[in-house]
Predicted model as a PDB file, atoms N, CA, C, CB and O in Angstrom, pLDDT in the B-factor column:
MODEL        1                                                                  
ATOM      1  N   MET A   1      41.504  95.695 110.449  1.00 87.00           N  
ATOM      2  CA  MET A   1      41.008  94.985 109.442  1.00 87.00           C  
ATOM      3  C   MET A   1      41.459  95.323 108.017  1.00 87.00           C  
ATOM      4  CB  MET A   1      39.696  95.076 109.551  1.00 87.00           C  
ATOM      5  O   MET A   1      41.599  94.496 107.117  1.00 87.00           O  
ATOM      6  N   GLU A   2      41.660  96.595 107.929  1.00 90.00           N  
ATOM      7  CA  GLU A   2      41.955  97.159 106.660  1.00 90.00           C  
ATOM      8  C   GLU A   2      43.358  96.666 106.190  1.00 90.00           C  
ATOM      9  CB  GLU A   2      41.882  98.703 106.740  1.00 90.00           C  
ATOM     10  O   GLU A   2      43.565  96.354 105.017  1.00 90.00           O  
ATOM     11  N   VAL A   3      44.274  96.613 107.124  1.00 92.00           N  
ATOM     12  CA  VAL A   3      45.631  95.994 106.947  1.00 92.00           C  
ATOM     13  C   VAL A   3      45.602  94.520 106.493  1.00 92.00           C  
ATOM     14  CB  VAL A   3      46.404  96.076 108.268  1.00 92.00           C  
ATOM     15  O   VAL A   3      46.150  94.125 105.464  1.00 92.00           O  
ATOM     16  N   LEU A   4      44.920  93.753 107.343  1.00 92.00           N  
ATOM     17  CA  LEU A   4      44.875  92.258 107.049  1.00 92.00           C  
ATOM     18  C   LEU A   4      44.238  92.085 105.710  1.00 92.00           C  
ATOM     19  CB  LEU A   4      44.057  91.428 108.155  1.00 92.00           C  
ATOM     20  O   LEU A   4      44.531  91.040 105.128  1.00 92.00           O  
ATOM     21  N   GLN A   5      43.357  92.975 105.061  1.00 92.00           N  
ATOM     22  CA  GLN A   5      42.881  92.684 103.700  1.00 92.00           C  
ATOM     23  C   GLN A   5      43.942  92.962 102.651  1.00 92.00           C  
ATOM     24  CB  GLN A   5      41.638  93.501 103.392  1.00 92.00           C  
ATOM     25  O   GLN A   5      43.618  92.807 101.473  1.00 92.00           O  
ATOM     26  N   LYS A   6      45.143  93.345 102.940  1.00 94.00           N  
ATOM     27  CA  LYS A   6      46.108  93.592 102.193  1.00 94.00           C  
ATOM     28  C   LYS A   6      47.140  92.441 102.203  1.00 94.00           C  
ATOM     29  CB  LYS A   6      46.598  94.810 102.560  1.00 94.00           C  
ATOM     30  O   LYS A   6      47.972  92.329 101.303  1.00 94.00           O  
ATOM     31  N   VAL A   7      47.066  91.624 103.206  1.00 93.00           N  
ATOM     32  CA  VAL A   7      48.042  90.409 103.433  1.00 93.00           C  
ATOM     33  C   VAL A   7      47.929  89.402 102.176  1.00 93.00           C  
ATOM     34  CB  VAL A   7      47.633  89.564 104.896  1.00 93.00           C  
ATOM     35  O   VAL A   7      46.880  89.015 101.660  1.00 93.00           O  
ATOM     36  N   GLU A   8      49.136  89.094 101.831  1.00 93.00           N  
ATOM     37  CA  GLU A   8      49.250  88.094 100.947  1.00 93.00           C  
ATOM     38  C   GLU A   8      49.943  86.798 101.521  1.00 93.00           C  
ATOM     39  CB  GLU A   8      49.942  88.622  99.817  1.00 93.00           C  
ATOM     40  O   GLU A   8      51.069  86.855 102.016  1.00 93.00           O  
ATOM     41  N   VAL A   9      49.211  85.610 101.431  1.00 91.00           N  
ATOM     42  CA  VAL A   9      49.841  84.442 102.086  1.00 91.00           C  
ATOM     43  C   VAL A   9      50.815  83.815 101.099  1.00 91.00           C  
ATOM     44  CB  VAL A   9      48.761  83.383 102.560  1.00 91.00           C  
ATOM     45  O   VAL A   9      50.578  83.726  99.894  1.00 91.00           O  
ATOM     46  N   GLU A  10      51.961  83.375 101.710  1.00 90.00           N  
ATOM     47  CA  GLU A  10      53.065  82.557 101.135  1.00 90.00           C  
ATOM     48  C   GLU A  10      53.059  81.231 101.537  1.00 90.00           C  
ATOM     49  CB  GLU A  10      54.331  83.067 101.448  1.00 90.00           C  
ATOM     50  O   GLU A  10      53.140  81.046 102.752  1.00 90.00           O  
ATOM     51  N   TYR A  11      52.984  80.289 100.831  1.00 93.00           N  
ATOM     52  CA  TYR A  11      52.960  78.792 101.231  1.00 93.00           C  
ATOM     53  C   TYR A  11      54.308  78.184 100.917  1.00 93.00           C  
ATOM     54  CB  TYR A  11      51.801  77.960 100.442  1.00 93.00           C  
ATOM     55  O   TYR A  11      54.845  78.435  99.838  1.00 93.00           O  
ATOM     56  N   GLU A  12      54.782  77.532 101.658  1.00 93.00           N  
ATOM     57  CA  GLU A  12      56.047  76.742 101.370  1.00 93.00           C  
ATOM     58  C   GLU A  12      55.740  75.217 101.656  1.00 93.00           C  
ATOM     59  CB  GLU A  12      57.319  77.278 102.316  1.00 93.00           C  
ATOM     60  O   GLU A  12      55.181  74.894 102.704  1.00 93.00           O  
ATOM     61  N   MET A  13      56.062  74.417 100.841  1.00 94.00           N  
ATOM     62  CA  MET A  13      55.898  73.020 100.792  1.00 94.00           C  
ATOM     63  C   MET A  13      57.114  72.352 101.266  1.00 94.00           C  
ATOM     64  CB  MET A  13      55.553  72.577  99.454  1.00 94.00           C  
ATOM     65  O   MET A  13      58.224  72.658 100.830  1.00 94.00           O  
ATOM     66  N   PHE A  14      56.907  71.364 102.230  1.00 93.00           N  
ATOM     67  CA  PHE A  14      57.945  70.578 102.784  1.00 93.00           C  
ATOM     68  C   PHE A  14      57.598  69.046 102.664  1.00 93.00           C  
ATOM     69  CB  PHE A  14      58.172  70.999 104.248  1.00 93.00           C  
ATOM     70  O   PHE A  14      56.419  68.703 102.751  1.00 93.00           O  
ATOM     71  N   SER A  15      58.518  68.186 102.481  1.00 93.00           N  
ATOM     72  CA  SER A  15      58.254  66.810 102.646  1.00 93.00           C  
ATOM     73  C   SER A  15      58.044  66.576 104.137  1.00 93.00           C  
ATOM     74  CB  SER A  15      59.391  65.946 102.067  1.00 93.00           C  
ATOM     75  O   SER A  15      58.667  67.252 104.955  1.00 93.00           O  
ATOM     76  N   GLY A  16      57.211  65.668 104.493  1.00 94.00           N  
ATOM     77  CA  GLY A  16      57.150  65.249 105.857  1.00 94.00           C  
ATOM     78  C   GLY A  16      58.012  64.143 106.164  1.00 94.00           C  
ATOM     79  O   GLY A  16      58.794  63.665 105.342  1.00 94.00           O  
ATOM     80  N   TRP A  17      57.857  63.675 107.506  1.00 93.00           N  
ATOM     81  CA  TRP A  17      58.502  62.465 108.026  1.00 93.00           C  
ATOM     82  C   TRP A  17      57.593  61.591 108.616  1.00 93.00           C  
ATOM     83  CB  TRP A  17      59.509  62.748 108.973  1.00 93.00           C  
ATOM     84  O   TRP A  17      56.776  62.038 109.421  1.00 93.00           O  
ATOM     85  N   LYS A  18      57.619  60.371 108.321  1.00 93.00           N  
ATOM     86  CA  LYS A  18      56.699  59.468 108.841  1.00 93.00           C  
ATOM     87  C   LYS A  18      57.312  58.590 110.132  1.00 93.00           C  
ATOM     88  CB  LYS A  18      56.259  58.553 107.646  1.00 93.00           C  
ATOM     89  O   LYS A  18      56.846  57.503 110.474  1.00 93.00           O  
ATOM     90  N   THR A  19      58.345  59.201 110.730  1.00 93.00           N  
ATOM     91  CA  THR A  19      59.022  58.516 111.762  1.00 93.00           C  
ATOM     92  C   THR A  19      58.610  59.061 113.163  1.00 93.00           C  
ATOM     93  CB  THR A  19      60.516  58.632 111.540  1.00 93.00           C  
ATOM     94  O   THR A  19      58.408  60.262 113.347  1.00 93.00           O  
ATOM     95  N   ASP A  20      58.498  58.135 114.125  1.00 94.00           N  
ATOM     96  CA  ASP A  20      58.109  58.659 115.542  1.00 94.00           C  
ATOM     97  C   ASP A  20      59.262  59.424 116.030  1.00 94.00           C  
ATOM     98  CB  ASP A  20      57.747  57.481 116.608  1.00 94.00           C  
ATOM     99  O   ASP A  20      60.346  58.841 116.037  1.00 94.00           O  
ATOM    100  N   THR A  21      59.197  60.694 116.457  1.00 95.00           N  
ATOM    101  CA  THR A  21      60.367  61.358 117.075  1.00 95.00           C  
ATOM    102  C   THR A  21      60.039  61.661 118.507  1.00 95.00           C  
ATOM    103  CB  THR A  21      60.764  62.665 116.319  1.00 95.00           C  
ATOM    104  O   THR A  21      60.625  62.611 119.027  1.00 95.00           O  
ATOM    105  N   SER A  22      59.181  60.976 119.200  1.00 94.00           N  
ATOM    106  CA  SER A  22      59.157  61.163 120.689  1.00 94.00           C  
ATOM    107  C   SER A  22      60.249  60.641 121.313  1.00 94.00           C  
ATOM    108  CB  SER A  22      58.034  60.596 121.308  1.00 94.00           C  
ATOM    109  O   SER A  22      60.332  61.062 122.467  1.00 94.00           O  
ATOM    110  N   ALA A  23      61.085  59.918 121.015  1.00 95.00           N  
ATOM    111  CA  ALA A  23      62.141  59.269 121.622  1.00 95.00           C  
ATOM    112  C   ALA A  23      63.347  60.125 121.342  1.00 95.00           C  
ATOM    113  CB  ALA A  23      62.285  57.839 121.135  1.00 95.00           C  
ATOM    114  O   ALA A  23      64.396  59.931 121.956  1.00 95.00           O  
ATOM    115  N   ALA A  24      63.217  61.135 120.367  1.00 96.00           N  
ATOM    116  CA  ALA A  24      64.535  62.012 120.220  1.00 96.00           C  
ATOM    117  C   ALA A  24      64.800  62.882 121.384  1.00 96.00           C  
ATOM    118  CB  ALA A  24      64.472  62.957 118.976  1.00 96.00           C  
ATOM    119  O   ALA A  24      63.889  63.481 121.954  1.00 96.00           O  
ATOM    120  N   ARG A  25      66.199  62.967 121.789  1.00 96.00           N  
ATOM    121  CA  ARG A  25      66.546  63.778 122.714  1.00 96.00           C  
ATOM    122  C   ARG A  25      67.687  64.666 122.301  1.00 96.00           C  
ATOM    123  CB  ARG A  25      66.800  63.059 123.822  1.00 96.00           C  
ATOM    124  O   ARG A  25      68.009  65.577 123.064  1.00 96.00           O  
ATOM    125  N   LYS A  26      68.306  64.498 121.210  1.00 96.00           N  
ATOM    126  CA  LYS A  26      69.356  65.333 120.705  1.00 96.00           C  
ATOM    127  C   LYS A  26      68.851  65.818 119.299  1.00 96.00           C  
ATOM    128  CB  LYS A  26      70.767  64.536 120.637  1.00 96.00           C  
ATOM    129  O   LYS A  26      67.829  65.341 118.806  1.00 96.00           O  
ATOM    130  N   TRP A  27      69.601  66.783 118.667  1.00 96.00           N  
ATOM    131  CA  TRP A  27      69.264  67.162 117.360  1.00 96.00           C  
ATOM    132  C   TRP A  27      69.571  66.068 116.254  1.00 96.00           C  
ATOM    133  CB  TRP A  27      69.983  68.420 117.069  1.00 96.00           C  
ATOM    134  O   TRP A  27      68.874  65.900 115.254  1.00 96.00           O  
ATOM    135  N   ASN A  28      70.700  65.356 116.569  1.00 96.00           N  
ATOM    136  CA  ASN A  28      71.002  64.232 115.603  1.00 96.00           C  
ATOM    137  C   ASN A  28      69.885  63.127 115.522  1.00 96.00           C  
ATOM    138  CB  ASN A  28      72.346  63.549 116.024  1.00 96.00           C  
ATOM    139  O   ASN A  28      69.773  62.424 114.518  1.00 96.00           O  
ATOM    140  N   ASP A  29      69.049  62.997 116.638  1.00 97.00           N  
ATOM    141  CA  ASP A  29      68.028  62.051 116.678  1.00 97.00           C  
ATOM    142  C   ASP A  29      66.758  62.266 115.734  1.00 97.00           C  
ATOM    143  CB  ASP A  29      67.619  61.990 118.040  1.00 97.00           C  
ATOM    144  O   ASP A  29      65.920  61.404 115.469  1.00 97.00           O  
ATOM    145  N   LEU A  30      66.783  63.600 115.271  1.00 97.00           N  
ATOM    146  CA  LEU A  30      65.639  63.977 114.491  1.00 97.00           C  
ATOM    147  C   LEU A  30      66.095  63.564 113.155  1.00 97.00           C  
ATOM    148  CB  LEU A  30      65.224  65.514 114.594  1.00 97.00           C  
ATOM    149  O   LEU A  30      67.268  63.587 112.784  1.00 97.00           O  
ATOM    150  N   PRO A  31      64.912  63.120 112.342  1.00 97.00           N  
ATOM    151  CA  PRO A  31      65.099  62.842 110.908  1.00 97.00           C  
ATOM    152  C   PRO A  31      65.527  64.136 110.189  1.00 97.00           C  
ATOM    153  CB  PRO A  31      63.774  62.263 110.272  1.00 97.00           C  
ATOM    154  O   PRO A  31      65.163  65.250 110.568  1.00 97.00           O  
ATOM    155  N   PRO A  32      66.318  63.919 109.136  1.00 97.00           N  
ATOM    156  CA  PRO A  32      66.843  64.966 108.344  1.00 97.00           C  
ATOM    157  C   PRO A  32      65.654  65.886 107.874  1.00 97.00           C  
ATOM    158  CB  PRO A  32      67.647  64.372 107.142  1.00 97.00           C  
ATOM    159  O   PRO A  32      65.765  67.107 107.983  1.00 97.00           O  
ATOM    160  N   LYS A  33      64.620  65.364 107.399  1.00 97.00           N  
ATOM    161  CA  LYS A  33      63.565  66.386 106.880  1.00 97.00           C  
ATOM    162  C   LYS A  33      62.966  67.201 108.098  1.00 97.00           C  
ATOM    163  CB  LYS A  33      62.319  65.595 106.071  1.00 97.00           C  
ATOM    164  O   LYS A  33      62.476  68.312 107.898  1.00 97.00           O  
ATOM    165  N   ALA A  34      63.007  66.669 109.291  1.00 97.00           N  
ATOM    166  CA  ALA A  34      62.625  67.333 110.392  1.00 97.00           C  
ATOM    167  C   ALA A  34      63.519  68.594 110.821  1.00 97.00           C  
ATOM    168  CB  ALA A  34      62.568  66.359 111.412  1.00 97.00           C  
ATOM    169  O   ALA A  34      63.085  69.688 111.182  1.00 97.00           O  
ATOM    170  N   GLN A  35      64.846  68.209 110.706  1.00 97.00           N  
ATOM    171  CA  GLN A  35      65.855  69.216 110.919  1.00 97.00           C  
ATOM    172  C   GLN A  35      65.886  70.333 109.869  1.00 97.00           C  
ATOM    173  CB  GLN A  35      67.167  68.563 110.970  1.00 97.00           C  
ATOM    174  O   GLN A  35      66.250  71.471 110.162  1.00 97.00           O  
ATOM    175  N   ASN A  36      65.516  69.998 108.711  1.00 96.00           N  
ATOM    176  CA  ASN A  36      65.473  70.967 107.485  1.00 96.00           C  
ATOM    177  C   ASN A  36      64.339  71.920 107.853  1.00 96.00           C  
ATOM    178  CB  ASN A  36      65.175  70.184 105.974  1.00 96.00           C  
ATOM    179  O   ASN A  36      64.495  73.135 107.737  1.00 96.00           O  
ATOM    180  N   TYR A  37      63.117  71.346 108.327  1.00 96.00           N  
ATOM    181  CA  TYR A  37      61.976  72.116 108.626  1.00 96.00           C  
ATOM    182  C   TYR A  37      62.353  73.118 109.708  1.00 96.00           C  
ATOM    183  CB  TYR A  37      60.812  71.227 109.047  1.00 96.00           C  
ATOM    184  O   TYR A  37      62.085  74.312 109.581  1.00 96.00           O  
ATOM    185  N   ILE A  38      62.960  72.635 110.743  1.00 97.00           N  
ATOM    186  CA  ILE A  38      63.346  73.625 111.890  1.00 97.00           C  
ATOM    187  C   ILE A  38      64.281  74.742 111.465  1.00 97.00           C  
ATOM    188  CB  ILE A  38      64.052  72.863 113.059  1.00 97.00           C  
ATOM    189  O   ILE A  38      64.140  75.908 111.836  1.00 97.00           O  
ATOM    190  N   ARG A  39      65.355  74.261 110.571  1.00 97.00           N  
ATOM    191  CA  ARG A  39      66.117  75.391 110.108  1.00 97.00           C  
ATOM    192  C   ARG A  39      65.485  76.321 109.122  1.00 97.00           C  
ATOM    193  CB  ARG A  39      67.289  74.922 109.549  1.00 97.00           C  
ATOM    194  O   ARG A  39      65.935  77.455 108.959  1.00 97.00           O  
ATOM    195  N   PHE A  40      64.432  75.860 108.447  1.00 97.00           N  
ATOM    196  CA  PHE A  40      63.802  76.904 107.612  1.00 97.00           C  
ATOM    197  C   PHE A  40      63.067  77.789 108.417  1.00 97.00           C  
ATOM    198  CB  PHE A  40      62.921  76.365 106.579  1.00 97.00           C  
ATOM    199  O   PHE A  40      63.101  78.975 108.087  1.00 97.00           O  
ATOM    200  N   VAL A  41      62.336  77.433 109.514  1.00 96.00           N  
ATOM    201  CA  VAL A  41      61.514  78.303 110.305  1.00 96.00           C  
ATOM    202  C   VAL A  41      62.607  79.330 111.170  1.00 96.00           C  
ATOM    203  CB  VAL A  41      60.491  77.325 111.332  1.00 96.00           C  
ATOM    204  O   VAL A  41      62.341  80.513 111.384  1.00 96.00           O  
ATOM    205  N   GLU A  42      63.791  78.710 111.595  1.00 97.00           N  
ATOM    206  CA  GLU A  42      64.691  79.707 112.213  1.00 97.00           C  
ATOM    207  C   GLU A  42      65.036  80.884 111.078  1.00 97.00           C  
ATOM    208  CB  GLU A  42      66.099  78.917 112.760  1.00 97.00           C  
ATOM    209  O   GLU A  42      65.007  82.083 111.355  1.00 97.00           O  
ATOM    210  N   ASN A  43      65.361  80.365 109.783  1.00 96.00           N  
ATOM    211  CA  ASN A  43      65.827  81.558 108.889  1.00 96.00           C  
ATOM    212  C   ASN A  43      64.705  82.254 108.511  1.00 96.00           C  
ATOM    213  CB  ASN A  43      66.599  81.171 107.616  1.00 96.00           C  
ATOM    214  O   ASN A  43      64.901  83.430 108.204  1.00 96.00           O  
ATOM    215  N   HIS A  44      63.433  81.785 108.445  1.00 95.00           N  
ATOM    216  CA  HIS A  44      62.392  82.599 108.062  1.00 95.00           C  
ATOM    217  C   HIS A  44      62.047  83.679 109.033  1.00 95.00           C  
ATOM    218  CB  HIS A  44      61.286  81.813 107.810  1.00 95.00           C  
ATOM    219  O   HIS A  44      61.843  84.831 108.652  1.00 95.00           O  
ATOM    220  N   ILE A  45      61.974  83.283 110.407  1.00 96.00           N  
ATOM    221  CA  ILE A  45      61.629  84.421 111.356  1.00 96.00           C  
ATOM    222  C   ILE A  45      62.799  85.111 111.925  1.00 96.00           C  
ATOM    223  CB  ILE A  45      60.804  83.932 112.502  1.00 96.00           C  
ATOM    224  O   ILE A  45      62.614  86.084 112.656  1.00 96.00           O  
ATOM    225  N   GLY A  46      64.107  84.655 111.629  1.00 97.00           N  
ATOM    226  CA  GLY A  46      65.184  85.326 112.087  1.00 97.00           C  
ATOM    227  C   GLY A  46      65.574  85.264 113.508  1.00 97.00           C  
ATOM    228  O   GLY A  46      66.258  86.143 114.033  1.00 97.00           O  
ATOM    229  N   VAL A  47      65.127  84.200 114.141  1.00 97.00           N  
ATOM    230  CA  VAL A  47      65.197  83.890 115.654  1.00 97.00           C  
ATOM    231  C   VAL A  47      65.740  82.562 115.710  1.00 97.00           C  
ATOM    232  CB  VAL A  47      63.781  83.955 116.439  1.00 97.00           C  
ATOM    233  O   VAL A  47      65.112  81.700 115.096  1.00 97.00           O  
ATOM    234  N   PRO A  48      66.835  82.206 116.355  1.00 96.00           N  
ATOM    235  CA  PRO A  48      67.119  80.957 116.718  1.00 96.00           C  
ATOM    236  C   PRO A  48      66.126  80.142 117.604  1.00 96.00           C  
ATOM    237  CB  PRO A  48      68.291  81.044 117.303  1.00 96.00           C  
ATOM    238  O   PRO A  48      65.720  80.642 118.653  1.00 96.00           O  
ATOM    239  N   ILE A  49      65.734  78.927 117.219  1.00 97.00           N  
ATOM    240  CA  ILE A  49      64.967  78.035 117.979  1.00 97.00           C  
ATOM    241  C   ILE A  49      65.736  77.414 119.176  1.00 97.00           C  
ATOM    242  CB  ILE A  49      64.462  76.989 117.086  1.00 97.00           C  
ATOM    243  O   ILE A  49      66.784  76.815 118.936  1.00 97.00           O  
ATOM    244  N   LYS A  50      65.334  77.506 120.300  1.00 97.00           N  
ATOM    245  CA  LYS A  50      66.067  76.931 121.620  1.00 97.00           C  
ATOM    246  C   LYS A  50      65.480  75.624 121.940  1.00 97.00           C  
ATOM    247  CB  LYS A  50      65.902  77.899 122.953  1.00 97.00           C  
ATOM    248  O   LYS A  50      66.179  74.715 122.388  1.00 97.00           O  
ATOM    249  N   TRP A  51      64.321  75.505 121.742  1.00 97.00           N  
ATOM    250  CA  TRP A  51      63.678  74.067 122.201  1.00 97.00           C  
ATOM    251  C   TRP A  51      62.844  73.599 121.221  1.00 97.00           C  
ATOM    252  CB  TRP A  51      62.817  74.093 123.515  1.00 97.00           C  
ATOM    253  O   TRP A  51      62.154  74.393 120.582  1.00 97.00           O  
ATOM    254  N   VAL A  52      62.806  72.238 120.982  1.00 97.00           N  
ATOM    255  CA  VAL A  52      61.802  71.477 120.165  1.00 97.00           C  
ATOM    256  C   VAL A  52      61.207  70.344 120.813  1.00 97.00           C  
ATOM    257  CB  VAL A  52      62.379  70.995 118.952  1.00 97.00           C  
ATOM    258  O   VAL A  52      61.866  69.377 121.195  1.00 97.00           O  
ATOM    259  N   GLY A  53      59.933  70.460 120.941  1.00 97.00           N  
ATOM    260  CA  GLY A  53      58.934  69.545 121.593  1.00 97.00           C  
ATOM    261  C   GLY A  53      58.822  68.333 120.529  1.00 97.00           C  
ATOM    262  O   GLY A  53      58.647  68.498 119.322  1.00 97.00           O  
ATOM    263  N   VAL A  54      58.941  67.203 121.121  1.00 96.00           N  
ATOM    264  CA  VAL A  54      58.740  65.999 120.341  1.00 96.00           C  
ATOM    265  C   VAL A  54      57.642  65.044 120.837  1.00 96.00           C  
ATOM    266  CB  VAL A  54      60.001  65.274 120.288  1.00 96.00           C  
ATOM    267  O   VAL A  54      57.342  64.000 120.258  1.00 96.00           O  
ATOM    268  N   GLY A  55      57.107  65.472 121.895  1.00 93.00           N  
ATOM    269  CA  GLY A  55      55.966  64.655 122.622  1.00 93.00           C  
ATOM    270  C   GLY A  55      55.168  65.490 123.585  1.00 93.00           C  
ATOM    271  O   GLY A  55      55.086  66.718 123.598  1.00 93.00           O  
ATOM    272  N   LYS A  56      54.555  64.567 124.441  1.00 93.00           N  
ATOM    273  CA  LYS A  56      53.616  65.351 125.480  1.00 93.00           C  
ATOM    274  C   LYS A  56      54.297  65.653 126.723  1.00 93.00           C  
ATOM    275  CB  LYS A  56      52.328  64.541 125.874  1.00 93.00           C  
ATOM    276  O   LYS A  56      53.823  66.599 127.352  1.00 93.00           O  
ATOM    277  N   SER A  57      55.341  65.039 127.238  1.00 92.00           N  
ATOM    278  CA  SER A  57      55.718  65.226 128.472  1.00 92.00           C  
ATOM    279  C   SER A  57      56.852  66.252 128.316  1.00 92.00           C  
ATOM    280  CB  SER A  57      56.074  63.928 129.155  1.00 92.00           C  
ATOM    281  O   SER A  57      57.301  66.570 127.215  1.00 92.00           O  
ATOM    282  N   ARG A  58      57.327  66.795 129.590  1.00 91.00           N  
ATOM    283  CA  ARG A  58      58.351  67.734 129.623  1.00 91.00           C  
ATOM    284  C   ARG A  58      59.741  67.027 129.270  1.00 91.00           C  
ATOM    285  CB  ARG A  58      58.361  68.413 131.015  1.00 91.00           C  
ATOM    286  O   ARG A  58      60.716  67.678 128.894  1.00 91.00           O  
ATOM    287  N   GLU A  59      59.748  65.749 129.412  1.00 91.00           N  
ATOM    288  CA  GLU A  59      61.035  65.042 129.142  1.00 91.00           C  
ATOM    289  C   GLU A  59      61.252  64.938 127.709  1.00 91.00           C  
ATOM    290  CB  GLU A  59      61.074  63.655 129.752  1.00 91.00           C  
ATOM    291  O   GLU A  59      62.349  64.566 127.290  1.00 91.00           O  
ATOM    292  N   CYS A  60      60.105  65.295 126.761  1.00 95.00           N  
ATOM    293  CA  CYS A  60      60.197  65.029 125.239  1.00 95.00           C  
ATOM    294  C   CYS A  60      60.561  66.418 124.600  1.00 95.00           C  
ATOM    295  CB  CYS A  60      58.721  64.416 124.588  1.00 95.00           C  
ATOM    296  O   CYS A  60      59.846  67.026 123.803  1.00 95.00           O  
ATOM    297  N   MET A  61      61.708  66.798 125.042  1.00 96.00           N  
ATOM    298  CA  MET A  61      62.214  68.193 124.603  1.00 96.00           C  
ATOM    299  C   MET A  61      63.700  68.095 124.083  1.00 96.00           C  
ATOM    300  CB  MET A  61      62.146  69.266 125.872  1.00 96.00           C  
ATOM    301  O   MET A  61      64.560  67.412 124.639  1.00 96.00           O  
ATOM    302  N   ILE A  62      63.881  68.785 123.060  1.00 97.00           N  
ATOM    303  CA  ILE A  62      65.267  68.792 122.610  1.00 97.00           C  
ATOM    304  C   ILE A  62      65.901  70.195 122.851  1.00 97.00           C  
ATOM    305  CB  ILE A  62      65.343  68.398 121.093  1.00 97.00           C  
ATOM    306  O   ILE A  62      65.362  71.148 122.288  1.00 97.00           O  
ATOM    307  N   GLN A  63      66.736  70.361 123.450  1.00 95.00           N  
ATOM    308  CA  GLN A  63      67.452  71.614 123.873  1.00 95.00           C  
ATOM    309  C   GLN A  63      68.564  71.948 122.740  1.00 95.00           C  
ATOM    310  CB  GLN A  63      68.167  71.400 125.398  1.00 95.00           C  
ATOM    311  O   GLN A  63      69.550  71.255 122.488  1.00 95.00           O  
ATOM    312  N   MET A  64      68.185  73.176 122.107  1.00 92.00           N  
ATOM    313  CA  MET A  64      69.047  73.365 120.936  1.00 92.00           C  
ATOM    314  C   MET A  64      70.256  74.140 121.220  1.00 92.00           C  
ATOM    315  CB  MET A  64      68.322  74.021 119.862  1.00 92.00           C  
ATOM    316  O   MET A  64      71.005  74.337 120.262  1.00 92.00           O  
ATOM    317  N   PHE A  65      70.598  74.636 122.413  1.00 86.00           N  
ATOM    318  CA  PHE A  65      71.636  75.596 122.765  1.00 86.00           C  
ATOM    319  C   PHE A  65      72.477  74.871 123.710  1.00 86.00           C  
ATOM    320  CB  PHE A  65      71.094  76.934 123.363  1.00 86.00           C  
ATOM    321  O   PHE A  65      73.463  75.417 124.205  1.00 86.00           O  
TER     322      PHE A  65                                                      
ENDMDL                                                                          
END                                                                             
């Protein structure tokens, strides 16, 4: 708990997208704002994202590699 009291939160603001992405199956099917968000997360955590979920079912996945 002592360590957590020293944590400072950093917020990043992103424009959203109001487009249904559930039919996307490839990277290029995603809106540019969604692509920018995913790239930001990758760069921020330093780990490549391999899968992006765009819906409820297993078929609603974009394989990034």
